[in-house]
C-alpha positions in Angstrom: -0.1 -0.1 -0.1 1.4 3.4 -0.9 0.5 6.8 0.5 1.1 9.5 -1.9 2.3 12.8 -0.6 3.2 16.3 -2.0 4.3 17.5 0.8 33.8 18.7 29.4 30.5 19.5 31.1 32.7 19.8 34.0 32.0 18.0 37.2 33.5 21.0 39.2 30.8 22.3 41.4 31.8 25.8 41.0 31.5 25.7 37.3 28.1 24.1 37.5 26.9 26.6 40.2 28.1 29.4 38.0 26.2 28.0 34.9 23.1 27.5 36.9 23.4 31.0 38.4 23.4 32.5 35.1 20.3 30.6 34.1 18.6 31.8 37.3 19.3 35.4 36.4 16.4 35.6 33.9 17.3 32.8 31.4 14.6 30.3 32.4 16.1 28.1 35.2 15.0 28.0 38.8 17.6 25.5 39.7 19.8 27.2 42.4 23.5 26.6 43.1 22.5 25.1 46.4 20.1 22.8 44.9 22.0 21.4 42.0 23.1 18.2 43.7 19.5 17.1 43.6 19.9 16.4 39.9 22.2 13.5 40.7 25.6 12.6 39.3 26.6 14.3 36.0 28.9 12.2 33.7 31.9 13.9 32.6 31.4 15.8 29.3 27.6 15.6 29.7 26.1 19.2 28.8 23.5 21.0 30.7 20.0 21.6 29.2 19.8 24.4 26.7 18.6 27.8 28.0 16.0 30.2 26.9 17.3 31.9 23.7 19.7 29.2 22.9 19.9 27.5 19.4 18.5 23.9 19.4 19.3 23.1 15.8 18.6 23.8 12.1 16.0 21.7 10.2 17.7 19.9 7.4 14.5 18.1 6.2 10.9 17.9 6.9 9.7 14.0 6.3 6.3 12.4 6.0 5.4 8.8 5.4 6.2 7.6 1.9 4.9 4.1 2.0 3.5 1.6 4.3 5.4 -1.6 4.6 4.4 -5.1 5.8 6.0 -5.7 9.3 5.9 -9.0 11.5 4.9 -7.0 14.5 1.4 -7.0 16.0 0.1 -4.3 13.7 1.2 -5.9 10.5 2.3 -2.8 8.8 4.7 0.0 9.6 4.8 3.7 8.7 8.4 4.1 9.6 9.5 4.7 5.9 9.4 8.5 5.7 10.9 10.9 3.1 11.9 14.4 2.7 9.3 16.6 1.0 9.9 20.2 -0.5 8.5 23.5 0.6 6.8 24.6 3.8 4.8 21.7 5.2 1.6 22.4 7.3 1.7 21.5 10.9 -1.4 20.6 12.8 -2.0 19.4 16.5 -1.4 15.9 15.4 1.7 16.6 13.3 2.7 17.1 9.7 0.0 17.1 7.0 0.5 14.1 4.9 2.1 12.0 7.7 0.6 9.0 9.3 1.4 6.4 12.0 0.4 2.7 11.8 0.9 1.7 15.3 -1.1 4.5 17.1 -1.1 2.9 20.4 2.7 3.6 20.7 3.3 6.4 18.1 1.9 9.7 17.3 -1.0 11.4 19.0 -0.9 15.1 20.7 2.1 14.4 22.8 4.2 12.6 20.0 3.1 14.8 17.1 6.6 15.2 15.8 9.7 13.4 16.2 13.3 15.3 15.7 16.5 13.5 15.3 20.0 14.9 15.1 22.0 14.5 11.9 25.2 14.0 14.2 23.6 10.6 15.3 22.8 9.7 11.7 26.5 10.5 10.8 27.6 7.9 13.4 25.2 5.2 12.1 26.1 5.8 8.5 29.9 5.2 9.6 29.1 2.3 11.7 26.9 0.4 9.4 28.6 1.5 6.2 25.6 2.8 4.3 23.7 6.1 3.9 20.5 6.9 5.8 18.7 9.6 3.8 16.3 12.0 5.8 13.4 10.1 7.3 15.0 6.6 7.3 15.1 6.4 11.0 11.4 7.4 11.2 12.2 11.1 12.0 9.8 14.1 10.9 12.5 16.4 11.3 16.2 15.8 10.6 18.0 18.5 12.5 21.7 19.7 12.8 22.2 20.7 16.3 21.9 19.8 20.0 18.1 19.0 20.0 18.7 16.2 22.5 19.8 18.9 25.0 16.4 20.5 25.2 14.8 20.4 28.8 11.8 18.3 28.9 9.0 20.8 28.7 11.1 23.5 26.7 9.3 25.2 24.1 10.9 26.1 20.7 9.9 28.2 17.7 10.5 26.5 14.4 9.3 28.7 11.4 5.9 29.7 12.4 5.2 26.8 14.8 5.8 26.5 18.5 6.7 23.1 19.8 7.1 21.6 23.2 9.7 18.8 24.0 7.6 16.1 25.7 9.7 13.0 25.9 12.3 11.0 24.1 12.2 8.0 21.6 11.8 4.5 23.0 13.4 2.5 20.1 11.4 -0.7 19.2 11.8 -3.9 17.3 10.1 -2.5 14.2 12.9 0.1 14.1 15.6 -2.8 14.3 13.8 -4.7 11.6 13.4 -1.6 9.3 17.2 -0.8 9.7 18.1 -4.5 9.2 20.4 -4.6 12.2 19.3 -7.3 14.8 20.9 -5.5 17.8 19.9 -1.9 16.7 17.6 -1.2 19.6 20.3 -1.9 22.2 23.1 -0.2 20.3 20.9 2.9 19.4 19.9 3.2 23.2 23.5 3.0 24.2 24.2 6.1 22.1 22.0 8.0 24.5 20.8 10.6 22.0 17.5 9.0 20.8 15.9 12.2 19.5 12.9 14.1 20.9 9.0 13.9 20.7 7.3 17.2 20.6 3.8 18.4 21.1 2.5 21.2 18.9 1.6 24.4 20.8 1.0 26.8 17.9 0.2 25.2 14.3 1.7 26.7 11.5 4.4 25.6 8.7 7.9 24.2 8.9 10.5 24.0 6.0 14.1 22.9 5.6 16.3 25.8 6.8 14.2 26.8 9.7 16.0 27.4 12.9 14.9 26.0 16.4 15.2 28.6 18.9 14.4 28.0 22.6 11.8 30.4 23.7 11.0 29.1 27.3 12.1 26.3 29.8 10.5 24.9 33.0 13.7 25.3 34.8 14.0 21.8 36.3 17.3 21.2 34.5 16.7 17.8 33.1 17.4 17.6 29.4 15.9 14.9 27.2 19.4 13.3 26.7 20.1 13.4 30.3 16.7 11.7 31.1 17.4 9.0 28.6 20.8 8.4 30.1 20.0 8.2 33.6 16.2 8.3 34.4 17.3 8.4 38.0 15.2 9.1 41.1 16.7 12.7 41.8 15.8 13.7 38.1 12.4 12.2 38.3 11.6 14.0 41.6 12.7 17.2 39.9 10.3 16.6 37.1 7.4 15.7 39.3 8.0 18.8 41.5 7.9 21.0 38.3 4.9 19.2 37.2 3.1 19.8 40.6 4.3 23.3 40.7 3.4 24.1 37.2 7.2 25.7 36.9 6.9 26.9 33.3 4.3 28.4 30.8 1.6 25.9 31.4 4.2 23.0 32.0 2.8 19.7 32.7 4.5 16.3 31.9 2.8 14.3 29.3 1.1 11.1 30.3 4.1 8.9 29.4 6.7 11.0 31.2 4.5 11.3 34.2 4.3 7.6 34.3 8.0 7.0 33.8 9.0 9.8 36.3 6.7 8.3 38.9 8.2 4.9 38.6 11.7 6.3 38.6 11.2 8.5 41.7 10.2 5.4 43.8 13.5 3.7 43.1 16.4 3.7 45.8 19.2 2.7 43.5 20.6 5.3 41.2 22.3 3.7 38.1 22.4 4.6 34.5 19.6 3.0 32.7 21.6 2.2 29.5 24.8 1.0 31.2 
């Protein structure tokens, strides 16, 4: 069946405290120097979440489903085959016009309307697997050049005429591994720790290749998408839940999936990296 479309973060406490202090002075973060330890251990070289006004990336391609393919999973087909389309693409509350998801239990919806993935990760996989991956081949709607994974969960970005909110990270599945044709892809992709970002559409409009992603607000809890994907630790989870309860940002609320994950993680006593 074919669907036609036209469309060294340093571990030094003084450095961290100084960076946090700058954010506290009007750039979106409520994390104080005295409270930074609540975020848990920071891996050497792991960057802090992007601040308000920061550059989160440039859109290299906007991608929608090209063709549905048979798949041995429970749904029977997959819409992971996405391709770049020309010109500005209209964005509604459920994502890009002309796009579709086959497994709507796990993909798509208001809180996962758009999926963005960094070109830097694609570069790694092209070198590792020895073949090219054109825009959309990892199932992404937006192929982005830049630090999109460093967005704080709940951060809002302006892209073209659209405003998006980072809601959660990708959870790679067996369909993805089958599509790529690499049996251990789920494990290896997870170990890379930069799985891409799901977005909710706050303001509809149009997006095109070349648009910049600018952070316009952050909740201030300090937990980036990449950090959560790497650790998912109790301290970070409690930070997220506190921000959710306090409504720390502009109407900030964790999406249902993140609320469930954070609630589970907050109850753990052992703090270990999830993908180690």
